[in-house]
C-alpha positions as CSV (number, residue, x, y, z in Angstrom):
1,X,-4.9,48.8,-21.8
2,X,-3.3,50.3,-18.8
3,X,-0.6,48.5,-16.8
4,X,-1.6,46.7,-13.7
5,X,0.7,46.2,-10.7
6,X,2.2,42.8,-10.2
7,X,2.3,42.9,-6.4
8,X,-0.6,40.4,-6.3
9,X,1.3,37.6,-7.9
10,X,3.0,36.6,-4.7
11,X,0.2,35.7,-2.3
12,X,0.9,34.8,1.4
13,X,0.4,31.2,2.5
14,X,-2.9,30.5,4.1
15,X,-3.8,28.2,7.0
16,X,-4.6,25.3,4.7
17,X,-1.3,25.6,2.8
18,X,1.6,23.4,3.7
19,X,4.8,25.1,5.1
20,X,7.2,22.6,3.6
21,X,6.9,20.4,0.5
22,X,9.5,17.7,-0.1
23,X,12.1,19.6,2.1
24,X,11.5,22.9,0.3
25,X,10.1,25.7,2.5
26,X,7.3,27.5,0.7
27,X,7.6,31.3,0.4
28,X,4.4,32.3,-1.4
29,X,1.4,31.1,-3.5
30,X,1.8,31.7,-7.2
31,X,-1.6,30.4,-8.4
32,X,-4.0,27.5,-8.5
33,X,-5.7,25.5,-11.2
34,X,-7.8,22.4,-11.9
35,X,-5.0,20.0,-11.0
36,X,-3.4,21.7,-8.0
37,X,-1.8,24.7,-6.5
38,X,1.6,26.3,-7.4
39,X,4.0,27.7,-4.8
40,X,7.2,29.7,-4.8
41,X,10.2,28.2,-3.1
42,X,14.0,28.1,-3.4
43,X,16.7,25.6,-3.9
44,X,19.4,25.3,-1.1
45,X,21.6,27.5,-3.3
46,X,18.9,30.2,-3.4
47,X,17.5,29.7,-6.9
48,X,13.7,30.3,-7.1
49,X,11.6,27.3,-8.2
50,X,7.8,26.7,-8.7
51,X,6.4,23.7,-6.9
52,X,3.0,22.3,-8.2
53,X,1.3,20.3,-5.6
54,X,-1.3,18.0,-7.1
55,X,-4.8,18.0,-5.6
56,X,-5.4,15.2,-3.1
57,X,-8.4,14.0,-5.1
58,X,-6.0,13.1,-8.0
59,X,-3.4,11.7,-5.7
60,X,-6.0,9.1,-4.4
61,X,-6.6,7.9,-8.0
62,X,-4.2,5.0,-8.8
63,X,-4.6,5.4,-12.5
64,X,-3.6,9.1,-12.2
65,X,-0.6,8.2,-10.1
66,X,0.6,5.7,-12.7
67,X,0.3,8.2,-15.5
68,X,1.7,11.0,-13.5
69,X,4.8,8.9,-12.8
70,X,5.2,8.3,-16.5
71,X,4.8,11.9,-17.5
72,X,7.2,13.2,-14.8
73,X,9.9,10.7,-16.0
74,X,9.4,11.9,-19.6
75,X,9.3,15.6,-18.6
76,X,12.6,15.2,-16.8
77,X,14.2,14.5,-20.2
78,X,13.0,17.8,-21.6
79,X,15.8,20.3,-21.6
80,X,15.1,23.0,-24.1
81,X,15.8,26.7,-24.3
82,X,12.1,27.5,-24.3
83,X,10.9,25.1,-21.6
84,X,11.0,25.3,-17.8
85,X,13.1,22.3,-16.8
86,X,11.9,19.9,-14.1
87,X,14.0,20.3,-10.9
88,X,12.6,17.7,-8.5
89,X,9.4,15.6,-7.9
90,X,7.7,13.1,-5.7
91,X,5.2,10.8,-7.3
92,X,4.8,8.4,-4.4
93,X,3.8,10.7,-1.5
94,X,0.3,11.4,-0.1
95,X,0.1,14.5,-2.4
96,X,2.3,14.2,-5.5
97,X,4.3,17.3,-6.5
98,X,6.5,18.6,-9.3
99,X,9.1,21.4,-9.0
100,X,10.3,23.3,-12.1
101,X,12.5,26.3,-12.6
102,X,10.7,29.6,-11.7
103,X,10.2,31.9,-14.7
104,X,9.9,35.6,-13.5
105,X,7.5,36.7,-16.2
106,X,3.7,36.9,-16.7
107,X,1.8,34.3,-18.7
108,X,0.6,35.2,-22.2
109,X,-3.0,35.2,-20.8
110,X,-2.0,37.7,-18.1
111,X,0.0,39.9,-20.4
112,X,-2.8,40.2,-23.0
113,X,-5.4,40.8,-20.3
114,X,-3.4,43.7,-18.7
115,X,-1.5,45.1,-21.7
116,X,-3.5,44.2,-24.8
117,X,-2.5,42.4,-28.0
118,X,1.2,42.0,-29.0
119,X,2.7,43.5,-32.1
120,X,3.3,41.2,-35.1
121,X,7.1,40.9,-34.5
122,X,6.5,39.8,-30.9
123,X,3.9,37.3,-32.1
124,X,6.3,35.8,-34.6
125,X,9.1,35.5,-32.0
126,X,6.5,33.9,-29.7
127,X,5.5,31.4,-32.3
128,X,9.1,30.5,-33.1
129,X,9.9,30.0,-29.4
130,X,6.8,27.8,-28.8
131,X,7.6,25.8,-31.9
132,X,11.1,25.1,-30.7
133,X,9.8,24.1,-27.2
134,X,7.3,21.7,-28.8
135,X,10.1,20.2,-30.9
136,X,11.9,19.2,-27.7
137,X,8.8,18.1,-25.9
138,X,7.6,15.9,-28.8
139,X,11.2,14.5,-29.0
140,X,10.8,13.2,-25.5
141,X,7.6,11.3,-26.5
142,X,5.2,13.9,-25.0
143,X,2.2,15.6,-26.5
144,X,1.4,18.7,-24.5
145,X,-2.4,18.4,-25.1
146,X,-3.1,21.5,-22.9
147,X,-1.2,24.2,-24.7
148,X,-2.9,27.5,-24.0
149,X,-1.9,31.2,-23.1
150,X,-1.8,30.4,-19.4
151,X,0.8,27.7,-20.0
152,X,3.1,30.0,-22.0
153,X,5.2,32.3,-19.8
154,X,6.9,35.4,-21.2
155,X,10.5,35.8,-20.0
156,X,12.9,38.6,-20.9
157,X,14.7,36.4,-23.4
158,X,11.8,34.5,-25.0
159,X,8.7,32.4,-24.1
160,X,8.7,29.4,-21.8
161,X,6.2,26.5,-22.3
162,X,5.2,24.8,-19.0
163,X,3.0,21.9,-17.8
164,X,3.8,19.8,-20.8
165,X,2.2,16.4,-20.6
166,X,0.9,16.7,-17.1
167,X,-2.7,17.0,-18.3
168,X,-2.3,13.5,-19.9
169,X,-2.1,12.0,-16.4
170,X,-5.6,13.3,-15.6
171,X,-7.3,11.9,-18.7
172,X,-9.7,9.0,-18.2
173,X,-9.4,9.1,-14.4
174,X,-12.5,9.0,-12.2
175,X,-12.3,12.7,-11.6
176,X,-12.3,13.8,-15.2
177,X,-15.3,11.6,-15.9
178,X,-17.2,13.2,-13.0
179,X,-16.9,16.9,-13.7
180,X,-13.3,18.0,-13.1
181,X,-12.2,19.7,-16.3
182,X,-8.6,19.4,-17.5
183,X,-7.8,21.5,-20.5
184,X,-9.2,24.7,-22.0
185,X,-12.0,24.1,-24.6
186,X,-11.2,27.3,-26.5
187,X,-7.7,26.0,-27.4
188,X,-8.5,22.4,-28.2
189,X,-8.1,20.9,-31.6
190,X,-11.1,19.6,-33.5
191,X,-10.1,15.9,-33.2
192,X,-9.4,16.4,-29.5
193,X,-12.8,18.0,-28.9
194,X,-14.8,15.5,-30.9
195,X,-13.0,12.1,-30.4
196,X,-10.3,12.7,-27.8
197,X,-7.6,11.9,-30.3
198,X,-4.3,13.6,-29.5
199,X,-1.2,13.7,-31.7
200,X,1.7,16.1,-32.1
201,X,-0.5,17.9,-34.7
202,X,-2.9,18.7,-31.9
203,X,-0.2,20.9,-30.3
204,X,0.3,22.6,-33.7
205,X,-3.4,23.6,-33.8
206,X,-3.0,25.1,-30.3
207,X,0.1,27.0,-31.4
208,X,-2.0,28.6,-34.2
209,X,-4.6,29.5,-31.6
210,X,-2.0,31.0,-29.3
211,X,-0.5,33.1,-32.1
212,X,-3.9,34.4,-33.1
213,X,-4.8,35.1,-29.4
214,X,-1.6,37.1,-28.9
215,X,-2.2,39.2,-32.1
216,X,-5.9,39.8,-31.6
217,X,-6.3,39.7,-27.9
218,X,-9.1,37.1,-27.8
219,X,-9.9,33.6,-28.9
220,X,-10.7,33.2,-32.6
221,X,-13.5,30.8,-31.7
222,X,-15.2,33.2,-29.4
223,X,-16.3,32.9,-25.8
224,X,-19.3,31.4,-24.1
225,X,-20.2,28.0,-22.7
226,X,-17.7,25.2,-23.3
227,X,-20.1,23.1,-25.4
228,X,-20.7,26.1,-27.7
229,X,-17.0,26.9,-28.1
230,X,-16.2,23.2,-28.8
231,X,-19.0,23.0,-31.4
232,X,-17.5,26.1,-33.3
233,X,-14.0,24.5,-33.2
234,X,-15.3,21.3,-34.7
235,X,-17.8,22.7,-37.3
236,X,-17.0,26.4,-38.0
237,X,-14.2,28.5,-39.3
238,X,-12.2,30.7,-37.0
239,X,-12.8,34.5,-37.0
240,X,-9.5,35.9,-38.3
241,X,-10.9,39.3,-39.2
242,X,-8.7,41.1,-36.6
243,X,-5.5,39.2,-37.5
244,X,-2.6,41.2,-39.1
245,X,-2.1,40.2,-42.7
246,X,1.5,39.0,-42.3
247,X,0.3,36.4,-39.7
248,X,-2.5,34.9,-41.8
249,X,-0.4,32.2,-43.6
250,X,1.0,30.9,-40.3
251,X,-2.3,30.9,-38.4
252,X,-4.4,29.6,-41.3
253,X,-2.2,26.6,-41.9
254,X,-2.0,25.7,-38.1
255,X,-5.8,25.9,-37.7
256,X,-6.6,23.4,-40.5
257,X,-9.3,21.0,-39.3
258,X,-7.5,18.0,-40.8
259,X,-4.4,17.3,-38.8
260,X,-2.6,16.1,-41.9
261,X,-2.9,19.6,-43.5
262,X,-1.2,21.3,-40.5
263,X,2.5,22.2,-40.9
264,X,5.3,20.4,-39.2
265,X,7.1,22.4,-36.5
266,X,10.1,23.1,-38.8
267,X,7.6,24.5,-41.3
268,X,6.1,26.7,-38.6
269,X,9.5,28.3,-38.0
270,X,10.0,28.8,-41.7
271,X,6.6,30.4,-42.1
272,X,7.5,32.8,-39.2
273,X,10.7,33.8,-40.8
274,X,9.0,34.3,-44.2
275,X,6.4,36.6,-42.6
276,X,9.0,38.9,-41.0
277,X,10.4,41.8,-43.0
278,X,13.6,41.8,-40.8
279,X,15.5,38.8,-39.5
280,X,14.0,37.3,-36.4
281,X,16.4,37.3,-33.5
282,X,15.4,36.6,-29.9
283,X,16.6,39.3,-27.5
284,X,15.5,41.4,-24.6
285,X,13.6,43.8,-26.9
286,X,11.2,41.1,-28.1
287,X,8.3,42.3,-26.0
288,X,6.6,45.7,-25.7
289,X,8.1,48.0,-23.1
290,X,5.1,47.7,-20.7
291,X,5.4,43.9,-20.5
292,X,9.2,44.0,-20.2
293,X,8.7,46.4,-17.3
294,X,6.4,44.1,-15.5
295,X,9.0,41.3,-15.8
296,X,11.6,43.6,-14.1
297,X,9.0,44.4,-11.4
298,X,8.4,40.8,-10.7
299,X,12.1,40.2,-10.2
300,X,12.3,43.1,-7.7
301,X,9.2,41.9,-5.8
302,X,10.4,38.3,-5.5
303,X,10.1,37.3,-1.8
304,X,13.3,36.4,-0.1
305,X,14.3,32.8,0.6
306,X,13.8,31.5,4.2
307,X,17.0,31.4,6.2
308,X,18.4,31.7,9.7
309,X,21.7,33.5,10.5
310,X,24.3,31.0,11.9
311,X,25.2,31.5,15.6
312,X,28.4,33.5,16.5
313,X,31.5,31.3,16.5
314,X,33.2,33.3,19.4
315,X,30.8,32.0,22.1
316,X,29.7,28.5,23.0
317,X,26.0,28.0,22.2
318,X,23.6,27.6,25.0
319,X,20.6,25.3,25.0
320,X,18.2,28.3,24.5
321,X,20.3,29.6,21.5
322,X,20.2,26.2,19.9
323,X,16.4,25.8,20.3
324,X,13.9,27.4,17.9
325,X,12.9,30.9,19.2
326,X,11.0,33.9,17.9
327,X,13.2,36.5,16.2
328,X,15.1,38.6,18.8
329,X,14.7,42.4,18.7
330,X,18.4,42.7,17.6
331,X,18.0,40.3,14.7
332,X,18.7,41.8,11.3
333,X,15.6,43.0,9.5
334,X,14.1,40.7,6.9
335,X,14.4,41.7,3.2
336,X,11.7,43.9,1.8
337,X,8.8,42.0,0.4
338,X,6.1,42.8,-2.1
339,X,3.5,45.4,-1.1
340,X,0.6,43.7,0.5
341,X,2.5,40.5,1.1
342,X,3.2,39.2,4.6
343,X,6.3,37.0,4.6
344,X,5.2,34.8,7.4
345,X,7.9,32.5,8.4
346,X,10.3,33.5,5.7
347,X,13.1,33.9,8.3
348,X,12.5,30.5,9.8
349,X,15.2,27.8,9.7
350,X,14.9,25.2,7.0
351,X,13.8,21.8,8.2
352,X,17.2,20.2,7.5
353,X,18.9,22.6,9.9
354,X,16.8,21.5,12.9
355,X,18.6,22.6,16.0
356,X,17.7,19.4,17.8
357,X,20.7,17.8,16.2
358,X,23.1,20.0,18.1
359,X,21.4,20.1,21.5
360,X,23.7,19.4,24.5
361,X,23.3,16.1,26.3
362,X,22.0,17.7,29.5
363,X,19.1,19.4,27.7
364,X,15.7,17.8,28.2
365,X,14.8,15.4,25.3
366,X,12.4,16.7,22.6
367,X,8.9,15.4,22.6
368,X,7.6,13.4,19.6
369,X,6.9,15.8,16.6
370,X,8.4,18.8,18.5
371,X,11.6,19.1,16.6
372,X,9.9,19.5,13.2
373,X,8.0,22.7,14.3
374,X,9.9,25.5,12.5
375,X,10.4,28.9,14.0
376,X,7.8,31.5,13.2
377,X,5.0,29.0,12.5
378,X,3.4,28.6,15.9
379,X,4.2,28.2,19.6
380,X,7.9,27.4,20.1
381,X,8.7,24.2,21.9
382,X,8.7,24.7,25.7
383,X,12.2,23.6,26.2
384,X,13.4,26.6,24.2
385,X,12.2,29.1,26.7
386,X,14.9,30.9,28.7
387,X,13.2,30.8,32.1
388,X,15.1,27.7,33.2
389,X,18.4,28.8,34.9
390,X,19.6,25.2,35.2
391,X,18.8,22.1,33.1
392,X,16.1,20.1,35.0
393,X,18.1,16.9,34.8
394,X,21.4,18.3,36.1
395,X,20.7,17.3,39.7
396,X,18.4,14.5,40.9
397,X,15.8,15.5,43.5
398,X,16.6,12.6,45.9
399,X,19.7,10.6,46.9
400,X,20.4,7.4,45.1
401,X,22.8,4.8,46.5
402,X,24.9,2.6,44.2
403,X,22.9,-0.3,42.9
404,X,24.2,-3.8,43.5
405,X,23.5,-4.9,39.9
406,X,24.2,-3.0,36.6
407,X,21.1,-1.2,35.4
408,X,20.8,-3.3,32.2
409,X,20.9,-6.6,34.2
410,X,17.5,-6.2,35.8
411,X,14.6,-4.4,34.2
412,X,13.6,-1.3,36.0
413,X,9.9,-2.1,35.9
414,X,10.5,-5.3,37.9
415,X,11.9,-3.3,40.9
416,X,9.5,-2.7,43.8
417,X,11.8,0.2,44.9
418,X,14.9,2.1,43.7
419,X,16.8,1.5,46.9
420,X,16.6,-2.2,47.5
421,X,16.7,-5.6,45.7
422,X,13.8,-8.0,46.5
423,X,14.4,-10.8,44.1
424,X,17.1,-13.6,43.9
425,X,19.8,-13.4,41.2
426,X,18.9,-14.6,37.7
427,X,19.5,-18.3,36.8
428,X,22.9,-19.1,35.3
429,X,23.3,-18.9,31.5
430,X,24.3,-22.5,30.8
431,X,20.9,-23.9,31.9
432,X,19.0,-21.4,29.7
433,X,21.3,-21.9,26.8
434,X,20.8,-25.7,27.0
435,X,17.1,-25.3,26.9
436,X,17.3,-23.0,23.8
437,X,19.6,-25.5,22.0
438,X,17.3,-28.4,22.8
439,X,14.3,-26.5,21.4
440,X,16.3,-25.5,18.3
441,X,17.3,-29.1,17.6
442,X,13.7,-30.3,18.0
443,X,12.5,-27.5,15.7
444,X,15.1,-28.4,13.1
445,X,14.1,-32.1,13.1
446,X,10.4,-31.2,12.7
447,X,11.4,-28.8,9.8
448,X,13.4,-31.5,8.0
449,X,10.5,-33.9,8.4
450,X,8.0,-31.4,6.9
451,X,10.5,-30.7,4.1
452,X,10.9,-34.4,3.3
453,X,7.1,-34.7,2.9
454,X,6.9,-31.7,0.6
455,X,9.6,-33.0,-1.9
456,X,8.7,-35.4,-4.7
457,X,9.4,-39.0,-4.2
458,X,12.3,-39.0,-6.6
459,X,13.9,-36.1,-4.8
460,X,13.6,-38.0,-1.5
461,X,15.4,-41.0,-2.9
462,X,18.2,-38.9,-4.3
463,X,18.7,-37.1,-1.1
464,X,17.4,-33.7,-2.4
465,X,16.5,-32.5,1.0
466,X,20.1,-31.8,1.6
467,X,20.8,-34.6,4.1
468,X,24.5,-35.3,4.8
469,X,26.1,-37.4,2.1
470,X,23.1,-37.3,-0.2
471,X,25.0,-36.1,-3.3
472,X,21.6,-35.4,-5.1
473,X,21.7,-33.2,-8.2
474,X,18.1,-32.2,-8.5
475,X,16.9,-28.6,-8.2
476,X,16.2,-29.0,-4.5
477,X,19.5,-30.7,-3.6
478,X,21.4,-27.6,-2.5
479,X,18.4,-25.7,-1.3
480,X,18.2,-24.7,2.4
481,X,15.1,-25.4,4.4
482,X,14.2,-21.7,4.2
483,X,13.9,-21.9,0.4
484,X,12.1,-25.2,0.2
485,X,8.7,-23.7,0.2
486,X,9.4,-21.6,-3.0
487,X,6.8,-22.6,-5.6
488,X,8.0,-24.5,-8.7
489,X,8.8,-22.2,-11.6
490,X,6.3,-22.3,-14.5
491,X,7.2,-24.0,-17.7
492,X,8.1,-21.6,-20.5
493,X,5.9,-21.2,-23.6
494,X,7.4,-20.1,-26.9
495,X,5.8,-18.2,-29.7
496,X,7.7,-17.6,-33.0
497,X,7.4,-14.9,-35.6
498,X,4.9,-12.5,-34.0
499,X,4.4,-9.5,-36.3
500,X,3.5,-6.4,-34.3
501,X,2.3,-3.4,-36.3
502,X,3.0,0.2,-35.3
503,X,0.9,1.6,-32.4
504,X,-0.1,-1.9,-31.4
505,X,0.3,-3.7,-28.1
506,X,0.0,-7.3,-26.7
507,X,-0.6,-9.0,-23.4
508,X,1.6,-11.8,-22.1
509,X,-1.4,-13.5,-20.5
510,X,-3.1,-14.1,-23.9
511,X,-2.6,-17.5,-25.5
512,X,-1.3,-16.8,-28.1
513,X,-0.4,-13.2,-27.6
514,X,-2.1,-11.2,-30.4
515,X,-1.1,-7.6,-31.2
516,X,-4.0,-5.2,-31.0
517,X,-4.7,-1.5,-30.8
518,X,-5.3,0.1,-27.4
519,X,-9.0,-0.2,-26.8
520,X,-9.5,3.1,-24.9
521,X,-8.0,5.2,-27.8
522,X,-5.4,6.8,-25.5
523,X,-2.4,5.4,-27.3
524,X,-0.3,2.3,-26.6
525,X,2.3,4.3,-24.5
526,X,-0.4,5.0,-21.9
527,X,-2.5,1.9,-22.1
528,X,-2.3,-1.5,-20.4
529,X,-0.1,-3.4,-22.8
530,X,2.8,-5.6,-21.5
531,X,4.6,-4.8,-24.8
532,X,4.0,-2.2,-27.4
533,X,5.5,-0.9,-30.6
534,X,5.1,2.9,-31.0
535,X,5.7,4.5,-34.3
536,X,6.7,8.2,-34.3
537,X,5.6,9.4,-37.7
538,X,6.8,12.9,-37.0
539,X,10.4,12.4,-35.8
540,X,10.9,8.7,-36.5
541,X,11.8,7.8,-32.9
542,X,10.2,4.4,-32.9
543,X,10.0,2.7,-29.5
544,X,9.7,-0.8,-28.1
545,X,8.2,-0.4,-24.7
546,X,5.8,-1.5,-21.9
547,X,3.0,0.3,-20.2
548,X,2.5,-2.4,-17.6
549,X,5.9,-3.3,-16.1
550,X,9.7,-3.0,-16.8
551,X,12.1,-3.8,-19.5
552,X,15.8,-4.8,-19.5
553,X,17.9,-4.8,-22.7
554,X,20.3,-7.7,-22.3
555,X,23.9,-7.4,-23.5
556,X,25.6,-10.0,-25.6
557,X,27.1,-11.9,-22.6
558,X,23.6,-12.4,-21.0
559,X,21.4,-15.2,-22.2
560,X,17.7,-14.6,-22.0
561,X,16.3,-16.9,-19.3
562,X,14.0,-16.7,-16.3
563,X,16.9,-16.6,-14.0
564,X,18.6,-13.8,-15.9
565,X,15.4,-11.7,-16.0
566,X,15.1,-12.1,-12.3
567,X,18.6,-11.0,-11.6
568,X,19.1,-8.0,-13.9
569,X,18.1,-4.5,-12.6
570,X,18.8,-2.1,-15.5
571,X,15.1,-1.3,-15.6
572,X,13.5,1.0,-18.2
573,X,10.0,1.4,-19.7
574,X,11.0,1.9,-23.3
575,X,13.8,1.2,-25.7
576,X,14.5,3.0,-28.9
577,X,14.3,0.7,-31.9
578,X,17.8,2.1,-32.9
579,X,19.2,0.3,-29.9
580,X,18.1,-3.1,-31.2
581,X,19.7,-5.4,-33.7
582,X,18.5,-8.7,-35.1
583,X,18.8,-11.2,-32.2
584,X,18.7,-8.6,-29.4
585,X,16.9,-9.9,-26.4
586,X,14.8,-7.9,-23.9
587,X,13.5,-9.1,-20.6
588,X,9.9,-8.1,-20.0
589,X,8.6,-8.1,-16.3
590,X,4.9,-7.3,-16.3
591,X,3.1,-6.0,-13.2
592,X,0.7,-8.9,-13.7
593,X,3.5,-11.3,-12.6
594,X,4.4,-12.6,-16.1
595,X,8.1,-12.8,-17.3
596,X,9.1,-13.0,-20.9
597,X,12.2,-12.8,-23.1
598,X,11.4,-11.0,-26.4
599,X,13.9,-11.6,-29.2
600,X,13.9,-8.9,-31.9
601,X,13.9,-10.4,-35.4
602,X,13.8,-7.2,-37.4
603,X,11.5,-4.6,-38.9
604,X,9.5,-4.5,-42.1
605,X,10.9,-2.8,-45.2
606,X,10.3,0.9,-45.8
607,X,8.4,0.1,-49.1
608,X,5.9,-2.3,-47.4
609,X,2.4,-1.0,-47.0
610,X,2.3,-1.5,-43.3
611,X,5.2,-1.0,-40.8
612,X,5.7,-3.7,-38.1
613,X,8.4,-5.4,-36.1
614,X,8.8,-9.2,-35.7
615,X,9.4,-10.8,-32.3
616,X,10.0,-14.3,-30.8
617,X,8.5,-14.6,-27.3
618,X,9.4,-17.0,-24.5
619,X,6.9,-16.5,-21.6
620,X,6.8,-17.7,-18.0
621,X,3.3,-16.9,-16.9
622,X,2.7,-16.1,-13.3
623,X,6.3,-16.5,-12.5
624,X,6.2,-13.6,-10.0
625,X,3.7,-12.2,-7.6
626,X,1.4,-9.7,-9.3
627,X,1.8,-6.1,-8.2
628,X,-1.3,-4.5,-6.6
629,X,-2.4,-1.1,-7.9
C-alpha cells in the first residue's frame, strides 16, 4: 500500500472543544473514541502529553466514576518500557480526564491500513514488546480487556500499549447497557464474548489476534456485523491461511479457546525467540522504512506548545502591556505548524501566567470571569485597550472634603450624601458589650439545662455534664457542650475464625459475615464487598482489599479499636498478603458507615484443595455516617 501523509493527525480545536483541561492548554485534537476525546498538550517543561477527556455521559454515572478512580490509581503504578505512563489525572471534576506521555507514532491499526502487513521479524518484536507491557500491567492488578491494534502505538524503539484497564470502568454502567459499545468485538476472547469473563488469559488471546493482524493485515475472524464476528470467535476456528509459517506456533497457542491452554506471558516471549532465526533485539530498525518515516514526520509536524514571550526587563510595564492583547505586528512569528492545521491560540499565555496578578493598583479592577479569558481566544478584556491615556480612577470627578469619621466606622450605604453627616454618633461599646455578654450567659445556662436532660440519670448524679467540682469519670465527664450531642458509639460484635476463600468477599452488615463470590461476575476487586481476598493465580500477588471503603494496616504499637480506626489516616484499598503476619490487624472503614478491625490468622497450606485466609472480625456497625454515591 502507498504511504499516506500524516498531516491530518493533528486536528485544530473546534468550537465545542475546551481550551484548557486541568491547567493544560490544549494544542490539537488527536482522536476520538467511544469513551472520550484525546487532545495534544504539553507539560510546563515542554514535553508533549496526550489528554483523554471522558465523555460527559460517563462522568455523570456514579458507578463509572468509582471504577474510573480505581483504574487510574492502578494505572499510575504501571511504569514499563512498553507502556505510556500516566502523567496526571482528575477523577473528581465535571468531566474526568487522564493524561499520559505522548507517543509520536501511529497505531498498529493506522500503520497496517496505510502501509500493509508487517514482516515476520517486526511482528515477533511487536509480540515481545506487548507481552512485556502486559506483564507490567497484570503485575499492577489490571487486565487490559480492550487490547486491539488501535491501542498499540508504534514508536521508533518498540511498541507502546495504551488505555490499559480504562475500559473496565465502563463495564456494567448504564451507558454500556443501553447501546454504547466499549471494546472491539473482533479482538475479544471467547469467554469475554460469551460470558463476560475476563482474566489475564483474555489479554493473551488478544495478543495472538494482534500478532496475526499485523502479519496478515486483517482480522483472522473476518469482518461484518458484531454479532456475526462474536459468533465466529466463540464457535469457529480462526482463518490462519495467510499467516507466515514461523508465526503459527505463537498465534495458534494464544488463540486457544480454553484460557487454560493459552501460554503464560513468559512462554509468549520464549515462543517469539524460538520462531526467529536471528536473535531478537529491539532497535530503531524494527519497523519497515515507510512506517519509520511516518514516525519522523509526526515528530516534525508536532504543533508547538503555547507560550507568551516575557516582557522586556529594561522598561517598566504599563497596564496595557500587562493586560492580554492580540499579538503585535512586531511579535516573533509562531513556529511552523502542520499543513492544513491552524494553531489557533497556540501563542496565548497559559492560564497560570494570568497578567491580572501583576496589574498596577491604579488600573481598573477586572470584572468577574474576565481574567481567565486567554489571549487569542475571543475579544480581549476592555481594560486592555490602549485608548485610555490616563487610568480612570487617577482623579475623582468631583471634590471631596475630609470626612469627620473614618470610612469603616459608618457604612457608606447609610449616608444620605457624601458631604454631610445626618445621624448621631454610634452608642458606646460598653453598653453593647454588656448586652452581648448577658445574652451569652443566658444561652449558656439554657444549653447546660438541655445537656443535663440529655444525659443518663447516672451521669447527672456523677456530675458528667462537666459542672464545676463534679469529678465524674464517665464518658461524658470531660465532654464540652458542643460534643454532648454526639451519638453513643455502637457496641462491637466479634466473629472468630472466618475462612475466606480466594476470589470471595464479605459484607460487614451481614450477621454473621459470610464470604461469597461477587454476584455480578465482575470480580471481587471491582464489586461491592467491604472485604475481599483476591488470589492471583498468574503472578501469585495475593491481595487483601476492599471495594467499598478504605483500609489501614496497623503497626505493632497500634491496638485495633474504634478510636484507633477513626484516628489513623494511612488509607489504602488493598494490602499484599506478603505484608501480613499472623496477628496483623487492619482497620476497615466501609462507605456504608461500618468500622471493623480484621485480625489476620493465617493462610491455608499449599497442599490443601482450596486456598483461603482466616480472619477474626470485630465490627462496629453504623459507627460513621454512610457516604452517598
